[in-house]
C-alpha positions as CSV (number, residue, x, y, z in Angstrom):
1,M,12.1,25.7,-33.6
2,T,10.9,27.8,-30.4
3,R,12.0,28.0,-27.0
4,P,9.4,28.4,-24.1
5,T,10.2,31.5,-22.3
6,T,11.3,30.9,-18.4
7,S,10.4,33.3,-15.5
8,T,13.5,33.6,-13.2
9,A,11.9,35.4,-10.8
10,A,9.1,33.5,-7.9
11,W,5.7,33.8,-7.7
12,Q,4.2,36.3,-5.5
13,P,0.2,36.6,-4.7
14,G,-1.5,38.6,-7.8
15,M,1.1,38.0,-10.2
16,P,-0.5,36.6,-13.5
17,G,0.0,32.6,-14.4
18,A,-1.4,31.1,-11.4
19,N,-4.1,29.3,-13.6
20,N,-1.0,28.1,-15.4
21,L,0.8,25.8,-13.2
22,P,1.9,22.7,-14.6
23,Y,-0.1,19.2,-13.1
24,G,1.9,17.1,-11.0
25,P,1.7,13.5,-10.0
26,A,-1.3,14.6,-7.2
27,G,-3.6,16.3,-9.8
28,R,-3.5,20.5,-10.4
29,P,-1.6,22.1,-7.6
30,A,-3.1,25.0,-6.0
31,A,-1.2,28.4,-6.0
32,P,0.3,29.6,-2.5
33,G,-2.3,31.8,-0.7
34,G,-1.7,34.9,1.6
35,D,2.0,36.3,1.4
36,G,3.1,33.5,-0.8
37,H,4.6,31.7,1.9
38,G,2.2,28.3,2.1
39,P,-0.6,27.9,4.5
40,Q,-0.7,29.3,7.7
41,L,0.2,27.3,10.6
42,G,-3.0,27.6,12.7
43,P,-3.8,29.6,16.1
44,P,-0.7,30.8,17.9
45,T,0.5,28.3,20.9
46,V,1.4,29.1,24.3
47,T,4.0,26.6,26.1
48,I,2.6,26.2,29.3
49,G,5.4,23.7,30.7
50,S,8.7,21.9,29.4
51,Y,9.5,18.3,31.1
52,P,13.0,16.0,30.6
53,D,10.9,13.3,29.4
54,Y,7.8,12.2,27.4
55,P,6.0,10.5,30.4
56,S,5.8,13.4,32.6
57,A,4.3,15.6,29.6
58,Q,1.9,12.8,28.8
59,R,0.9,13.1,32.3
60,V,0.1,16.6,32.2
61,V,-2.1,16.0,28.8
62,D,-4.0,13.6,31.0
63,Y,-4.5,15.8,34.0
64,L,-5.6,18.1,31.4
65,A,-7.9,15.6,30.1
66,D,-9.2,14.3,32.8
67,N,-10.3,17.8,34.4
68,R,-12.8,18.1,31.2
69,F,-9.9,20.5,29.3
70,P,-10.3,20.7,25.8
71,V,-7.2,18.8,25.0
72,E,-7.7,19.0,20.6
73,H,-6.1,22.2,21.4
74,T,-3.0,20.5,23.1
75,A,0.6,19.0,21.3
76,I,3.5,17.7,23.1
77,V,6.5,18.9,21.1
78,G,10.2,17.0,21.2
79,T,12.9,19.4,21.3
80,N,16.4,19.0,20.4
81,L,16.0,16.0,18.7
82,T,18.9,13.2,18.6
83,L,19.1,9.8,16.7
84,V,20.1,7.2,19.0
85,E,20.8,4.0,17.3
86,T,21.5,1.2,19.9
87,V,23.6,-1.7,19.0
88,L,22.2,-5.2,19.5
89,G,24.6,-7.5,18.3
90,R,27.2,-8.7,16.0
91,L,25.8,-10.0,12.6
92,T,27.7,-13.0,10.7
93,T,26.3,-14.6,8.2
94,G,24.8,-17.6,9.9
95,R,22.8,-15.2,12.1
96,A,21.6,-13.4,9.1
97,A,20.3,-16.8,7.5
98,L,18.7,-17.4,10.6
99,I,17.0,-13.7,10.6
100,G,15.9,-14.4,7.1
101,A,14.7,-17.8,7.8
102,G,12.6,-16.3,10.7
103,T,11.0,-13.5,8.2
104,G,10.5,-16.0,5.5
105,A,8.7,-18.8,7.4
106,W,6.0,-15.8,8.5
107,F,5.9,-14.9,5.0
108,G,5.7,-18.6,4.0
109,L,2.8,-19.4,6.9
110,F,0.8,-16.3,5.3
111,I,0.8,-17.9,1.9
112,G,0.7,-21.3,3.1
113,L,-2.6,-20.1,5.0
114,L,-4.2,-18.7,1.6
115,F,-3.7,-21.6,-0.2
116,G,-5.2,-23.9,2.5
117,I,-8.3,-21.9,2.6
118,F,-8.6,-23.2,-1.2
119,T,-7.6,-27.0,-0.5
120,A,-10.2,-29.6,-0.8
121,G,-7.3,-32.0,1.0
122,S,-5.4,-32.0,4.3
123,W,-4.6,-28.0,4.5
124,I,-2.5,-28.5,7.1
125,A,0.2,-29.8,5.1
126,V,-0.3,-26.5,2.9
127,V,0.5,-24.4,5.5
128,L,3.8,-26.5,6.4
129,V,4.7,-26.7,3.5
130,G,4.5,-23.1,2.8
131,L,6.3,-22.4,6.3
132,V,9.0,-24.6,5.5
133,I,9.6,-23.5,1.8
134,G,9.4,-19.9,3.2
135,A,11.8,-20.5,5.7
136,I,14.5,-22.1,3.5
137,W,14.0,-19.2,0.8
138,G,14.3,-16.9,3.5
139,A,17.7,-18.4,5.1
140,V,19.0,-17.9,1.5
141,F,18.2,-14.4,0.9
142,G,19.1,-13.3,4.2
143,A,22.7,-15.2,3.8
144,V,23.3,-13.6,0.6
145,A,22.5,-10.1,1.2
146,H,24.7,-10.4,4.0
147,A,27.5,-12.0,2.2
148,M,27.0,-9.2,-0.6
149,S,27.5,-6.6,1.9
150,G,31.3,-6.8,2.0
151,G,31.2,-6.7,5.6
152,Q,30.1,-3.1,5.6
153,R,27.5,-3.5,8.5
154,D,28.6,-6.6,10.6
155,F,25.9,-5.5,13.3
156,T,22.4,-5.3,14.0
157,S,20.8,-2.5,15.5
158,A,17.6,-0.4,16.6
159,S,17.0,3.1,15.8
160,A,14.9,5.6,17.8
161,L,14.5,9.6,18.0
162,R,14.8,11.2,21.4
163,A,14.2,14.7,22.6
164,A,16.1,16.7,25.1
165,Q,12.6,18.1,26.4
166,Y,8.9,17.8,25.8
167,A,6.9,21.2,25.7
168,V,3.3,21.0,26.4
169,T,1.7,23.7,24.0
170,V,-2.0,24.8,24.1
171,D,-3.7,27.2,22.0
172,A,-3.1,30.7,23.2
173,G,-7.1,31.0,24.0
174,V,-7.4,28.2,26.5
175,A,-3.7,29.2,28.1
176,D,-5.2,30.7,31.3
177,Q,-7.5,27.8,31.3
178,A,-4.7,25.2,31.4
179,R,-2.2,27.1,33.8
180,Q,-5.2,27.2,36.4
181,L,-5.5,23.6,36.4
182,L,-1.8,22.7,36.3
183,G,-1.5,25.0,39.2
184,R,-3.9,22.5,41.1
185,M,-1.4,19.7,39.8
186,H,1.5,18.9,42.2
187,M,4.0,18.9,39.2
188,T,7.0,21.0,38.6
189,P,7.9,22.2,34.5
190,T,11.0,23.0,33.8
191,G,9.8,26.5,32.1
192,A,6.9,28.2,30.7
193,T,7.0,30.5,27.5
194,A,4.9,32.0,24.9
195,R,6.0,31.2,21.2
């Protein structure tokens, strides 16, 4: 029995073996290009302003677009991201069943409509039966799922990502044009830096 030889060194540009990379789920992988650190990120960008909220940054990009600036060279970058989970209320087994019933009713309505299309008789009856059966099964699954959690998560919540600041960046080649347009706009950014 022979053992395959394994190399402990990372692949570097110019090393042999680029044609021997194994196939993955997405097909044959390409060897890293250039310096071996992956694809280039694109042209250098310049931050033309940082704003405390997204609507302010959006107004800047809208203003640039309204003044015929090539906004395809623009990006809004949120920095210092924070995950905020807002608690909406207490979750009891009854409320979990109610939420499950609502979800199940929508699914039952969808299935009822599909079967109703191919029914020769009363299609409304088929839709209503699908809706009722979906609501019942949804309530059962919602209650059972909550009961099986053992009280680990007895609340409902909604999660959202929030950024502390929103930077408007443009490609370095059009940064002067963007600055000139923003000079006419009566909105003050909190800072402008190059990166």
